[in-house]
N, C-alpha and C positions, 0 to 999 in steps of 0.2 A: 347912750344907752343903743347903739346899734347890736343887731342881732339878737335883740332878747324881745320876747313877746310874753303879755302878760293876759292871764284869763281866769276866768271863775275855777276854783279847785273842785277836781272831778275824783270819784271814788278810786280809779286808778291811780291818782298821785298819792293816796295815803302812804305806802311804804317809802315814798321819797320824800315826804314831808316829816314822817316819823323819823327817819334817818338824819335830815337836817336838823330837828328839833334836838336829837341825842348829842349830834356833834357841837351844838352850840352851848350845850350844858357846860359851867354852871351860869352863864350869861342869861338863859331862860331855864326855867325847871323842865326837868324831864316829864314826858307823858307817856302812858301806856297808850296803846291802840284803842281800848275802850275809853279811856279818858279823854284823848283826843275827839272822837267820835261824839262824846258826850258834850264837849266845848262847843263844837261845829253846831250841835243843835241851837245854839243860842246866838250863833252868829249871823249877822247879815250881811257881812262883808268877809267873803273866804277867797283869796286870791293866789295864784301860783304865778312866778315868772319862769321861762323857760329858755335855755338857750338855743341856738341855731341847729343843734342836734335832737332838739326835744327834751333834755332833762330838765328837772325841776332844780332850780338854783336860787330860788326863794320863795318864801312864802309869808301871809299875812292873815291874821285871826281879827277881826274886830265886831263888836256888838253894840247896840243902842242901848239907853237907858231904859230902867224900867224890867229889867229880866230878873230871874230868881237864880240867877248865877251866884255860887257861894264863894267865890274868889274874895281872900281879904282886901286885895287893893279895890277890885270892882266895888265892892260894899263901901269901902271909904268914898269913893267918888259919887256913888248913889246916894250916901248918907248927907251928903252937901245939898242936894235938893236941886242940882242943877241939871239941865236938859243936856247930855252929853254922848258922844260917840267914843266907846271905849277901845282902845287898841290892846288887845290882850297878849299879843306876841307879833313878833315880825323876826324872821331869821333869813339873812342874806348870806349865802355861801362865800367863803374865802375868795374864790374866782369872780364873783359878780360885785364884789366891794368896790365902790368908787365908779360904777358904771350910772349910778342915778336910779336904778331900779328901785331903790328904798324910798326914795322921792316920788318916785312915779307912783307907787303902791300908797303911800300917805295922801297923794292928790285925791286917789280914789276913794279914801276914807273921808277925805274933808268935804267932797262931792256927796257922798252918802249921809254926811251930818247934816248939810244943807237942805236935801230933800227931805230928812226926818225934823228939821226944825230944831235941831240941836244947837246951842250957842258956843259949846268948845268940844275939843277933841282931847281925851284924855289918854295917861299911858303912864307907864312906871317903868323906872331903869334900876337895876340892882347896884347899891352902893358897897355892900358887903354880902357876897364877894362882887368886887367892883367891875363895872362895865364902862370903860371911860369911852370907847369906840360910840355905843350907844348914847351916852350923855352928850358928847360932842355933836352928834347928829341932831339930837331932839334941840339942842341949843343952838345950832344952825337953822333950823326950821322955825325958831322963836316960842319954842315951848319954855315955860316958866315953872320952876319949882314951889308948888303949894306947900309942900310938907313930907314929912318922912314918915316911915313906920317898920316895925319888925314883923315879920311873918314867918310862916312854917315853923312855929315853936320856937323862934328865935334864931333860926338858921339862915334868915336874908334879911338885910334890911334895905330897903328901896326908897327913892326919891319919887314922890307923886306929882306928876307933870301935867301940865293943861296949856292949852292953845286956843284964843278965840278961833271960833268960825268966821272966816271975812267974808 
């Protein structure tokens, strides 16, 4: 992970974060600027990774349990009644894949989960449209599939994943 720096997301990162999110579609759902801002309000982990020239090359958004966030996937995990730290999305640019930046960002989420007393970290990965790179990444990190559900009015099918906080 040489020449990469991770930090808390700033207002000035918004255009780059939106662009990365849009480029990652359909692996993640697209967001308008207003939707992104509303999501960030729920999050207690908002990270970006920068390359040596200061360009945003990855971001992650995560929130703890007990929020009024209306995401179908977040609500599925909430309905289980388990203290969790939910990863809403992570996007790593093609230029940063394989550098360890995704793993480093997830380590920050696990640290936050420990601080909050969560027992697991949760996330979902698209099955349709498929996102095999993300599924492989999560499996390597020890996540296991708890279930599946169809969201967005039947447009997306996801695997619902969890990993205990060690």
